[in-house]
MDTraj code that builds the backbone (N, CA, C; nanometers):
import mdtraj as md
import numpy as np

residues = "UNK UNK UNK UNK UNK UNK UNK UNK UNK UNK UNK UNK UNK UNK UNK UNK UNK UNK UNK UNK UNK UNK UNK UNK UNK UNK UNK UNK UNK UNK UNK UNK UNK UNK UNK UNK UNK UNK UNK UNK UNK UNK UNK UNK UNK UNK UNK UNK UNK UNK UNK UNK UNK UNK UNK UNK UNK UNK UNK UNK UNK UNK UNK UNK UNK UNK UNK UNK UNK UNK UNK UNK UNK UNK UNK UNK UNK UNK UNK UNK UNK UNK UNK UNK UNK UNK UNK UNK UNK UNK".split()
xyz = np.array([
    [-9.9902, 0.0944, -5.3431],
    [-10.0459, 0.2137, -5.2798],
    [-9.9653, 0.2788, -5.1598],
    [-9.9221, 0.3767, -5.1633],
    [-9.8543, 0.4522, -5.0744],
    [-9.9498, 0.4618, -4.9353],
    [-9.8472, 0.5093, -4.8171],
    [-9.9039, 0.5203, -4.7087],
    [-9.9943, 0.6477, -4.7004],
    [-9.9914, 0.7600, -4.7984],
    [-10.0797, 0.8811, -4.7794],
    [-10.2038, 0.8331, -4.8519],
    [-10.2034, 0.7491, -4.9453],
    [-10.2987, 0.7007, -5.0323],
    [-10.3945, 0.6012, -4.9298],
    [-10.3317, 0.5287, -4.8593],
    [-10.4159, 0.4541, -4.7527],
    [-10.4648, 0.4857, -4.6410],
    [-10.3960, 0.6456, -4.5958],
    [-10.4750, 0.7184, -4.5173],
    [-10.5749, 0.7810, -4.5437],
    [-10.5643, 0.8113, -4.6729],
    [-10.6984, 0.8797, -4.7346],
    [-10.8244, 0.7736, -4.7506],
    [-10.7764, 0.6544, -4.7717],
    [-10.8796, 0.5611, -4.8100],
    [-10.9524, 0.5134, -4.6607],
    [-10.8630, 0.5218, -4.5537],
    [-10.9223, 0.4983, -4.4048],
    [-11.0160, 0.5882, -4.3905],
    [-10.9595, 0.7260, -4.3774],
    [-11.0450, 0.8523, -4.3530],
    [-11.1550, 0.8783, -4.4106],
    [-11.1931, 0.8117, -4.5458],
    [-11.3056, 0.8353, -4.6023],
    [-11.4069, 0.7306, -4.5601],
    [-11.3485, 0.6488, -4.5003],
    [-11.4603, 0.5152, -4.4618],
    [-11.4913, 0.5640, -4.3351],
    [-11.4124, 0.6051, -4.2165],
    [-11.4310, 0.6118, -4.0799],
    [-11.3083, 0.7214, -4.0072],
    [-11.3742, 0.7686, -3.8824],
    [-11.2995, 0.8611, -3.8114],
    [-11.1878, 0.7792, -3.7518],
    [-11.0328, 0.8538, -3.7310],
    [-10.9415, 0.7975, -3.6605],
    [-10.8845, 0.8925, -3.6134],
    [-10.7938, 0.8831, -3.4785],
    [-10.7113, 0.9971, -3.4401],
    [-10.5594, 0.9810, -3.4936],
    [-10.4771, 1.0398, -3.4881],
    [-10.3634, 1.0649, -3.5446],
    [-10.2646, 0.9236, -3.5001],
    [-10.2702, 0.8975, -3.3635],
    [-10.2344, 0.7960, -3.2945],
    [-10.2874, 0.6532, -3.3301],
    [-10.4108, 0.6654, -3.3743],
    [-10.4533, 0.5281, -3.4136],
    [-10.3961, 0.4875, -3.5421],
    [-10.3728, 0.6206, -3.6558],
    [-10.3074, 0.5750, -3.7759],
    [-10.1702, 0.5437, -3.7490],
    [-10.0981, 0.5850, -3.6553],
    [-9.9586, 0.5814, -3.6272],
    [-9.9658, 0.4142, -3.5823],
    [-10.0435, 0.3787, -3.5127],
    [-10.0399, 0.2406, -3.4708],
    [-10.0787, 0.1517, -3.5362],
    [-10.1587, 0.1834, -3.6652],
    [-10.1957, 0.0744, -3.7535],
    [-10.0680, 0.0863, -3.8641],
    [-10.0102, 0.1880, -3.9018],
    [-9.8994, 0.1758, -3.9772],
    [-9.7538, 0.1469, -3.9202],
    [-9.7627, 0.1368, -3.7766],
    [-9.6525, 0.1059, -3.7012],
    [-9.5279, 0.1981, -3.7192],
    [-9.5597, 0.3164, -3.7348],
    [-9.4574, 0.4264, -3.7386],
    [-9.4800, 0.5120, -3.6367],
    [-9.4139, 0.6335, -3.6264],
    [-9.3942, 0.7430, -3.5594],
    [-9.5091, 0.8562, -3.5887],
    [-9.5633, 0.8855, -3.4732],
    [-9.6969, 0.9871, -3.4745],
    [-9.6311, 1.1151, -3.5512],
    [-9.5248, 1.1379, -3.5446],
    [-9.4566, 1.2552, -3.6128],
    [-9.4740, 1.2425, -3.7698],
    [-9.4694, 1.1061, -3.8213],
    [-9.4707, 1.0948, -3.9580],
    [-9.6064, 1.0904, -4.0071],
    [-9.6963, 1.0511, -3.9275],
    [-9.8383, 1.0612, -3.9466],
    [-9.8868, 1.1820, -3.9536],
    [-9.8525, 1.2821, -3.8856],
    [-9.8791, 1.4107, -3.8545],
    [-9.8432, 1.4981, -3.9965],
    [-9.7195, 1.4679, -4.0375],
    [-9.6881, 1.5364, -4.1483],
    [-9.7603, 1.4834, -4.2702],
    [-9.7974, 1.3629, -4.3039],
    [-9.8587, 1.2941, -4.3658],
    [-10.0285, 1.3850, -4.3734],
    [-10.0789, 1.3550, -4.2718],
    [-10.2009, 1.4620, -4.2675],
    [-10.1972, 1.5894, -4.2806],
    [-10.0935, 1.6623, -4.2717],
    [-10.0577, 1.8129, -4.3228],
    [-10.0586, 1.8191, -4.4678],
    [-9.9937, 1.7125, -4.5426],
    [-9.9779, 1.7131, -4.6752],
    [-10.1137, 1.6654, -4.7492],
    [-10.1742, 1.5472, -4.6677],
    [-10.2984, 1.5223, -4.7208],
    [-10.4140, 1.6314, -4.7100],
    [-10.3901, 1.7250, -4.6332],
    [-10.4997, 1.8238, -4.6169],
    [-10.4823, 1.9291, -4.7540],
    [-10.3730, 1.9340, -4.7944],
    [-10.3388, 2.0269, -4.9121],
    [-10.3669, 1.9533, -5.0485],
    [-10.3600, 1.8335, -5.0301],
    [-10.3526, 1.7539, -5.1791],
    [-10.4896, 1.6787, -5.2164],
    [-10.5904, 1.7015, -5.1306],
    [-10.7132, 1.6058, -5.1517],
    [-10.8329, 1.7322, -5.2015],
    [-10.7996, 1.8619, -5.2276],
    [-10.8923, 1.9463, -5.2703],
    [-10.9502, 1.8899, -5.3900],
    [-11.0901, 1.9089, -5.4315],
    [-11.1992, 1.9965, -5.3576],
    [-11.2252, 1.9340, -5.2041],
    [-11.2165, 1.8072, -5.2012],
    [-11.2509, 1.7480, -5.0446],
    [-11.1774, 1.8066, -4.9501],
    [-11.2290, 1.7981, -4.8399],
    [-11.1431, 1.8405, -4.7124],
    [-11.1423, 1.7408, -4.6001],
    [-11.0247, 1.7630, -4.5445],
    [-10.9750, 1.7022, -4.4124],
    [-11.0419, 1.7628, -4.3017],
    [-11.1278, 1.7085, -4.2132],
    [-11.2124, 1.7699, -4.1195],
    [-11.1739, 1.7080, -3.9819],
    [-11.1881, 1.7489, -3.8762],
    [-11.1957, 1.6841, -3.7479],
    [-11.2797, 1.7130, -3.6595],
    [-11.3139, 1.6178, -3.5627],
    [-11.3838, 1.6256, -3.4655],
    [-11.3082, 1.6902, -3.3250],
    [-11.3133, 1.7863, -3.2737],
    [-11.2016, 1.8456, -3.1979],
    [-11.1819, 1.7914, -3.0782],
    [-11.0441, 1.8242, -3.0272],
    [-10.9969, 1.7468, -2.8995],
    [-11.0953, 1.7932, -2.7750],
    [-11.1000, 1.7324, -2.6823],
    [-11.1734, 1.7866, -2.5557],
    [-11.0972, 1.7157, -2.4368],
    [-11.1091, 1.8025, -2.3399],
    [-11.0738, 1.7571, -2.1937],
    [-11.1617, 1.6844, -2.1289],
    [-11.1197, 1.5414, -2.0935],
    [-11.2056, 1.4530, -2.0013],
    [-11.2453, 1.4880, -1.8779],
    [-11.1563, 1.5789, -1.8145],
    [-11.1794, 1.6323, -1.6592],
    [-11.3024, 1.7369, -1.6823],
    [-11.2687, 1.8364, -1.7579],
    [-11.3672, 1.9434, -1.7509],
    [-11.4578, 1.9894, -1.8580],
    [-11.4472, 1.8915, -1.9807],
    [-11.5019, 1.8849, -2.0830],
    [-11.4919, 2.0110, -2.1700],
    [-11.3742, 2.0672, -2.1806],
    [-11.3507, 2.1912, -2.2416],
    [-11.3243, 2.1323, -2.3917],
    [-11.3731, 2.2075, -2.4886],
    [-11.3493, 2.1722, -2.6431],
    [-11.2446, 2.2590, -2.7125],
    [-11.1499, 2.2144, -2.7615],
    [-11.0514, 2.3092, -2.8324],
    [-11.0982, 2.3482, -2.9848],
    [-11.1979, 2.4056, -3.0049],
    [-11.2853, 2.4250, -3.1297],
    [-11.2185, 2.5073, -3.2112],
    [-11.1192, 2.5951, -3.1683],
    [-11.0294, 2.6885, -3.2200],
    [-10.8963, 2.6454, -3.2737],
    [-10.8733, 2.5224, -3.2290],
    [-10.7380, 2.4898, -3.2548],
    [-10.7286, 2.4272, -3.3963],
    [-10.6220, 2.4680, -3.4628],
    [-10.5841, 2.4416, -3.6164],
    [-10.4959, 2.3530, -3.6372],
    [-10.3915, 2.3095, -3.5228],
    [-10.3025, 2.2084, -3.5231],
    [-10.3459, 2.0794, -3.5340],
    [-10.2461, 2.0012, -3.6062],
    [-10.3088, 1.8438, -3.6055],
    [-10.2594, 1.7741, -3.4869],
    [-10.1547, 1.8162, -3.4276],
    [-10.0983, 1.7387, -3.3010],
    [-10.2008, 1.7933, -3.1924],
    [-10.2197, 1.6612, -3.1073],
    [-10.2905, 1.6619, -2.9976],
    [-10.2443, 1.7648, -2.8940],
    [-10.3388, 1.8418, -2.8603],
    [-10.2816, 1.9389, -2.7313],
    [-10.2389, 1.8709, -2.6115],
    [-10.1419, 1.9272, -2.5206],
    [-10.0606, 1.8537, -2.4354],
    [-10.1557, 1.8643, -2.3122],
    [-10.2134, 1.9834, -2.2683],
    [-10.2991, 2.0031, -2.1624],
    [-10.4250, 2.1010, -2.1760],
    [-10.5191, 2.0949, -2.0929],
    [-10.6472, 2.1726, -2.0963],
    [-10.6066, 2.2993, -2.0548],
    [-10.6335, 2.4170, -2.1294],
    [-10.6046, 2.5538, -2.0942],
    [-10.6867, 2.6007, -1.9635],
    [-10.8175, 2.5463, -1.9489],
    [-10.9058, 2.5605, -1.8313],
    [-10.8760, 2.5122, -1.6984],
    [-10.8478, 2.3805, -1.6966],
    [-10.8384, 2.3089, -1.5697],
    [-10.6828, 2.2497, -1.5525],
    [-10.6065, 2.2693, -1.6588],
    [-10.4590, 2.2363, -1.6619],
    [-10.4310, 2.0901, -1.6698],
    [-10.5535, 1.9992, -1.6974],
    [-10.5200, 1.8537, -1.6979],
    [-10.4992, 1.8114, -1.8155],
    [-10.3992, 1.7165, -1.7869],
    [-10.3305, 1.6233, -1.9264],
    [-10.4207, 1.5242, -1.9752],
    [-10.5678, 1.5163, -1.9247],
    [-10.6233, 1.3998, -1.9615],
    [-10.7048, 1.4552, -2.0841],
    [-10.6414, 1.4783, -2.1791],
    [-10.7053, 1.5342, -2.3105],
    [-10.7317, 1.3942, -2.4160],
    [-10.8621, 1.4143, -2.4747],
    [-10.8964, 1.3253, -2.5813],
    [-10.8146, 1.3736, -2.7309],
    [-10.7617, 1.2922, -2.7894],
    [-10.7349, 1.3644, -2.9222],
    [-10.8386, 1.3794, -3.0164],
    [-10.8213, 1.4604, -3.1100],
    [-10.9174, 1.4922, -3.2337],
    [-10.9053, 1.3727, -3.3255],
    [-11.0408, 1.3854, -3.3904],
    [-11.0599, 1.2412, -3.4707],
    [-11.0888, 1.3101, -3.6155],
    [-11.0012, 1.2603, -3.7188],
    [-10.9842, 1.3117, -3.8517],
    [-11.0833, 1.2260, -3.9311],
    [-11.1145, 1.2860, -4.0398],
    [-11.2145, 1.2215, -4.1424],
    [-11.2105, 1.3003, -4.2716],
    [-11.2301, 1.2454, -4.3648],
    [-11.2623, 1.3111, -4.4907],
    [-11.3954, 1.3166, -4.5630],
    [-11.4249, 1.4390, -4.6023],
    [-11.5476, 1.4779, -4.6311],
    [-11.5676, 1.5633, -4.7830],
])
top = md.Topology()
chain = top.add_chain()
for i, resn in enumerate(residues, 1):
    res = top.add_residue(resn, chain, resSeq=i)
    for name in ("N", "CA", "C"):
        top.add_atom(name, md.element.get_by_symbol(name[0]), res)
traj = md.Trajectory(xyz[None], top)
């Protein structure tokens, strides 16, 4: 089973951040982001969904964000205390 197939199986069962997946596979975050971008296109008609990232300081929610990578800082309060988005397959 390839890493992408394993990621699909994991995301069908529970929600994970890209960093959690990188830690699980002991690889670079950049590689996992590339895998998630590929998976998003290849699993149709199912969809790669996410719970949006949010700022832990002011509770700003990044609803309109389409990038898979975690935001670096909050646009409202400029805090870098941002919780990463969670991915799952539905």
